[in-house]
MARKOLSE-797714 format. One line per field, with one value per residue (C-alpha): residue number from 1; residue in one letter; y, z, x. Coordinates in steps of 0.25 Angstrom, whole numbers, plus 2048, in hexadecimal, padded with zeros to 3 digits. Example, Ala and Ser with C-alpha at 12.3 -4.5 7.8 and 13.67 -1.06 7.14 Angstrom:
% MARKOLSE-797714
num <- (1  2);
residuo <- (A  S);
north <- (7EE  7FC);
up <- (81F  81D);
east <- (831  837);
***
This chain:
% MARKOLSE-797714
num <- (1  2  3  4  5  6  7  8  9  10  11  12  13  14  15  16  17  18  19  20  21  22  23  24  25  26  27  28  29  30  31  32  33  34  35  36  37  38  39  40  41  42  43  44  45  46  47  48  49  50  51  52  53  54  55  56  57  58  59  60  61  62  63  64  65  66  67  68  69  70  71  72  73  74  75  76  77  78  79  80  81  82  83  84  85  86  87  88  89  90  91  92  93  94  95  96  97  98  99  100  101  102  103  104  105  106  107  108  109  110  111  112  113  114  115  116  117  118  119  120  121  122  123  124  125  126  127  128  129  130  131  132  133  134  135  136  137  138  139  140  141  142  143  144  145  146  147  148  149  150  151  152  153  154  155  156  157  158  159  160  161  162  163  164  165  166  167  168  169  170  171  172  173  174  175  176  177  178  179  180  181  182  183  184  185  186  187  188  189  190  191  192  193  194  195  196  197  198  199  200  201  202  203  204  205  206  207  208  209  210  211  212  213  214  215  216  217  218  219  220  221  222  223  224  225  226  227  228  229  230  231  232  233  234  235  236  237  238  239  240  241  242  243  244  245  246  247  248  249  250  251  252  253  254  255  256  257  258  259  260  261  262  263  264  265  266  267  268  269  270  271  272  273  274  275  276  277  278  279  280  281  282  283  284  285  286  287  288  289  290  291  292  293  294  295  296  297  298  299  300  301  302  303  304  305  306  307  308  309  310  311  312  313  314  315  316  317  318  319  320  321  322  323  324  325  326  327  328  329  330  331  332  333  334  335  336  337  338  339  340  341  342  343  344  345  346  347  348  349  350  351  352);
residuo <- (X  X  X  X  X  X  X  X  X  X  X  X  X  X  X  X  X  X  X  X  X  X  X  X  X  X  X  X  X  X  X  X  X  X  X  X  X  X  X  X  X  X  X  X  X  X  X  X  X  X  X  X  X  X  X  X  X  X  X  X  X  X  X  X  X  X  X  X  X  X  X  X  X  X  X  X  X  X  X  X  X  X  X  X  X  X  X  X  X  X  X  X  X  X  X  X  X  X  X  X  X  X  X  X  X  X  X  X  X  X  X  X  X  X  X  X  X  X  X  X  X  X  X  X  X  X  X  X  X  X  X  X  X  X  X  X  X  X  X  X  X  X  X  X  X  X  X  X  X  X  X  X  X  X  X  X  X  X  X  X  X  X  X  X  X  X  X  X  X  X  X  X  X  X  X  X  X  X  X  X  X  X  X  X  X  X  X  X  X  X  X  X  X  X  X  X  X  X  X  X  X  X  X  X  X  X  X  X  X  X  X  X  X  X  X  X  X  X  X  X  X  X  X  X  X  X  X  X  X  X  X  X  X  X  X  X  X  X  X  X  X  X  X  X  X  X  X  X  X  X  X  X  X  X  X  X  X  X  X  X  X  X  X  X  X  X  X  X  X  X  X  X  X  X  X  X  X  X  X  X  X  X  X  X  X  X  X  X  X  X  X  X  X  X  X  X  X  X  X  X  X  X  X  X  X  X  X  X  X  X  X  X  X  X  X  X  X  X  X  X  X  X  X  X  X  X  X  X  X  X  X  X  X  X  X  X  X  X  X  X  X  X  X  X  X  X  X  X  X  X  X  X);
north <- (B59  B4E  B45  B37  B2B  B22  B15  B09  AFA  AFB  B04  B11  B1D  B2B  B37  B3F  B49  B46  B4D  B43  B3B  B39  B2A  B1F  B15  B09  B04  B00  B0B  B0D  B19  B1E  B27  B30  B3F  B42  B3A  B39  B3B  B2F  B26  B28  B24  B18  B0B  B04  B0C  B06  B03  B0A  B16  B1E  B25  B2F  B31  B3E  B48  B52  B4D  B55  B61  B60  B5C  B53  B54  B51  B44  B48  B3D  B3B  B30  B29  B29  B33  B3C  B3D  B32  B23  B1E  B24  B26  B26  B18  B18  B17  B23  B2D  B30  B3C  B45  B53  B56  B63  B68  B74  B6D  B73  B6C  B6E  B63  B63  B66  B61  B5E  B50  B51  B55  B49  B3F  B44  B43  B35  B31  B2D  B31  B39  B3B  B46  B49  B3B  B38  B30  B2E  B27  B1F  B1B  B16  B0E  B08  B05  AFE  AF6  AF5  AF8  AFA  AFB  B09  B11  B1F  B22  B2E  B31  B27  B1E  B11  B07  AF9  AF7  AF3  AEB  AEE  AE3  AD9  ADE  ADD  AEC  AEA  AE6  AF3  AFC  AF5  AFB  AF4  AF6  AF5  B02  B05  B10  B14  B10  B0A  AFF  AF6  AF0  AF0  AE9  AF0  AE8  AF2  AEE  AFC  B04  B12  B1B  B1E  B10  B14  B21  B1A  B0F  B19  B20  B15  B0F  B06  B03  AFF  AF6  AF7  AEC  AE8  AE0  AD3  AD4  AC7  ACC  ABF  ABF  ACE  AD3  ADC  AE0  AE2  AE0  AEA  AE8  AF4  AF8  AF6  AF5  AE9  ADB  AD6  AC7  ACD  ACE  ABF  AC1  ACA  AC1  AB5  ABD  AC2  AB3  AB1  ABE  AB9  AAD  AB6  AC0  ACD  AD9  ADB  AE7  AE9  AF4  AF3  AE9  AE4  AE0  AD8  AD1  ACE  AC7  ABF  ABA  AB6  AAE  AB7  ABC  ACA  ACF  ADC  AE6  AEB  AF9  AFA  B03  B10  B1D  B24  B22  B13  B0E  B01  AFA  AF1  AE4  AE1  AF0  AFE  B03  B0A  B11  B1A  B15  B18  B0C  B08  AFA  AF1  AE4  ADE  AD2  AC8  AC7  ABA  AB3  AB8  AAC  AAA  AB1  ABE  AC8  AD5  AE1  AEC  AEC  AF6  AFD  B00  AF1  AE8  AE4  AE1  AED  AE5  AD8  AD3  AC6  AC2  ABF  AC4  AD3  AD3  ADD  AE5  AF0  AF1  B00  B0A  B0E  B17  B1E  B29  B2E  B2C  B2A  B25  B1F  B11  B16  B10  B02  B05  B07  AFA  AF3  AF9  AF6  AE7  AE6);
up <- (B74  B6E  B63  B66  B5F  B64  B5D  B5D  B5C  B4E  B49  B49  B4E  B54  B56  B63  B6C  B7A  B86  B90  B93  B87  B87  B7D  B83  B7F  B85  B81  B7B  B82  B80  B8B  B88  B94  B93  BA0  BAB  BA5  BB2  BB8  BAB  BAA  BB8  BB7  BB8  BAF  BA4  BA7  B9A  B91  B88  B8B  B80  B85  B7A  B7F  B77  B81  B8D  B97  B99  BA8  BAB  BB6  BC6  BD0  BD6  BE3  BEE  BF7  C02  BF9  BEC  BE1  BDF  BD0  BCA  BCA  BCD  BD0  BC2  BB3  BAF  BA0  B97  B8F  B8B  B7D  B7A  B6F  B75  B81  B89  B92  B96  BA2  BAC  BB8  BC7  BCB  BBF  BC2  BB5  BA7  BA2  B9A  BA6  BAE  BA3  BA2  BB1  BB1  BA5  B9C  B8D  B88  B79  B73  B65  B62  B5C  B67  B61  B55  B5F  B67  B5B  B57  B65  B65  B57  B5A  B69  B73  B6D  B71  B6E  B71  B72  B6B  B6C  B62  B62  B6C  B6B  B74  B71  B72  B80  B84  B93  B94  B93  BA1  BAF  BAF  BBD  BC3  BBE  BC4  BD0  BDE  BE3  BF2  BFB  BFE  C08  C06  C10  C1D  C1B  C20  C13  C0F  C00  BFA  BEC  BE2  BDA  BCC  BC7  BD0  BCD  BD9  BD8  BDC  BE9  BEA  BE7  BF1  BFC  BFB  C03  C11  C0C  C0F  C02  C01  BF3  BEF  BE3  BD7  BDB  BEA  BF0  BF7  BF9  C08  C0B  C14  C0C  C0A  BFB  BF0  BE5  BD8  BD1  BC2  BBB  BAD  BA3  BA2  BAE  BAC  BB0  BBE  BC1  BD0  BD2  BCB  BD4  BE1  BDC  BDA  BE9  BEC  BE3  BEC  BF8  BF8  BFC  BF2  BE6  BDD  BD0  BC6  BB8  BB8  BC6  BBE  BB4  BC0  BC7  BBB  BB8  BC7  BC5  BB9  BAD  BA2  B9D  B90  B89  B83  B75  B7A  B89  B90  B94  B97  BA1  B9B  B99  B9B  BA2  BA4  BAF  BA8  BA6  BA9  BA3  BAE  BA9  BB0  BA9  BAD  BAC  BA6  BA3  B9F  B93  B98  B9B  BA1  B98  B9E  B97  BA0  BAE  BB7  BBA  BC8  BC2  BB9  BB1  BB9  BAE  B9F  B96  B8E  B82  B7F  B89  B90  B9F  BA9  BB6  BBD  BCA  BD2  BD2  BE1  BE8  BE9  BDE  BD2  BC9  BBE  BB1  BB2  BBC  BC7  BCD  BC0  BC1  BB7  BB2  BB7  BC5  BC3  BC8  BD5  BDD  BDA  BE5  BEF  BEA  BED  BFB  BFE  BFA  C06);
east <- (DB7  DC0  DBA  DB7  DB1  DA5  DA7  D9D  DA0  D98  DA3  D9B  DA2  D9D  DA6  DA3  DAA  DAF  DAA  DAF  DBC  DC4  DC7  DC3  DB9  DB0  DA3  D94  D8C  D7E  D74  D6B  D5F  D5E  D5E  D65  D6D  D7B  D82  D7A  D7B  D8A  D8C  D83  D8B  D82  D89  D96  D9E  D94  D95  D89  D81  D75  D6B  D67  D6F  D75  D7C  D84  D7B  D79  D87  D8B  D8A  D95  D96  D8F  D8E  D82  D83  D8E  D86  D88  D7C  D7C  D84  D81  D8F  D9C  DA1  D9D  D9A  D98  DA4  DA1  D96  D91  D87  D82  D84  D8C  D89  D94  D8B  D84  D7A  D74  D72  D7B  D85  D94  D9B  D99  D96  DA3  DAB  DA5  DA9  DB7  DB8  DB3  DBC  DB0  DAF  DA3  DA0  D96  D92  D8E  D80  D7B  D6D  D73  D7C  D70  D68  D74  D74  D65  D66  D73  D73  D7E  D8B  D9A  DA0  DAD  DB1  DBE  DC7  DD2  DDD  DD6  DCF  DC9  DC2  DB3  DAF  DA2  D9F  D95  DA0  DA5  D9F  D9C  D94  DA1  DA8  D9D  D98  D9D  DA9  DA5  D99  D92  D87  D7C  D71  D6D  D5F  D56  D56  D64  D66  D71  D75  D7D  D84  D86  D88  D7E  D79  D79  D6B  D67  D6E  D66  D59  D5B  D60  D52  D4D  D51  D5C  D6B  D72  D7E  D84  D8D  D95  D8F  D95  D93  D8D  D81  D7B  D7E  D7B  D70  D67  D58  D59  D62  D65  D6B  D71  D72  D7F  D86  D88  D84  D7D  D82  D90  D8B  D8B  D8F  D83  D79  D7E  D7C  D6E  D6A  D6C  D64  D58  D57  D53  D48  D4F  D4B  D53  D53  D5B  D5E  D63  D6E  D68  D5C  D64  D6C  D5F  D59  D66  D66  D58  D5B  D58  D61  D65  D69  D70  D66  D69  D6C  D67  D5D  D63  D5C  D52  D44  D42  D34  D32  D25  D20  D1C  D0D  D0A  D0B  D12  D1F  D2B  D35  D43  D52  D5A  D68  D6B  D70  D6B  D5D  D56  D50  D42  D3F  D4A  D44  D41  D32  D33  D38  D30  D33  D30  D32  D34  D3A  D2F  D38  D3D  D36  D43  D43  D44  D43  D40  D3A  D38  D29  D2A  D37  D3B  D44  D44  D4D  D4C  D54  D51  D56  D4C  D57  D59  D63  D62  D54  D46  D43  D35  D39  D41  D36  D3C  D46  D3B  D35  D42  D43  D35  D38  D42);
***
């Protein structure tokens, strides 16, 4: 295990040991609070450009499955490769045991060319990020250096979105899915219903398409970078065909409606985040992964909040007061995480 340094933009440095690909990289440091789910999280396109820091101390104990396909969709992963820039953990376990594991986490990282550091005090690191907010960082191997890189300055959605049109299923309801960095479990959840899905690139002009429902996927980075998608959505909002969005899709729907978004101090990332229905005590436990949020005070009069975060009161979803448009900031498809809100997919299908 070669030594490497994790350096933050404030000058602080942490020495760790490599268990992945040995290459100096830079990105935005983010932490997530889940105990499990690293294969799904590492392949989530919403982590594009980020150095991921799990707060749970031991990672790797259940290994990594093979990339088995079913109906053209990976059974276990959320995209076709690891999306984050690097992984930083406290304790690494190369002795793995699980019914579907076929290789160690370290082997997978090396195969994918992604650095992994262990032996870092991730709890101290997480407290620093909570106090100071999201920070840029870089992993440096001896004799190598790279400049700090802020991924939010780039259009990350363009990097992770599909480049081609794909079709799934053969059902009655025609769903047009705008891929802004889609997780595979969105497809799995939709295909439990009687649907045909047409998956298109993030900037695809769908304004003249024939569909029964429009779906806006999750994705990475600043939603204001997706100007083309927002303009197409403005046209869709003039009609009355159902629209559902998740995560970045929630922010894009708000921007198209005329609201504003902002960057959170350190984002919400983890499995067990409580959200409440405004005006009630009804709560759901959700899976989340986002660094931006909607400014509720800027919502137009014909829109209203649908969910709020129980920890800090930030927006977790919006809906139109009279048309079948709604979106959530959290992930009802989870993977990994709780599926308490998966029924929202059925709600979307029923609205068609």
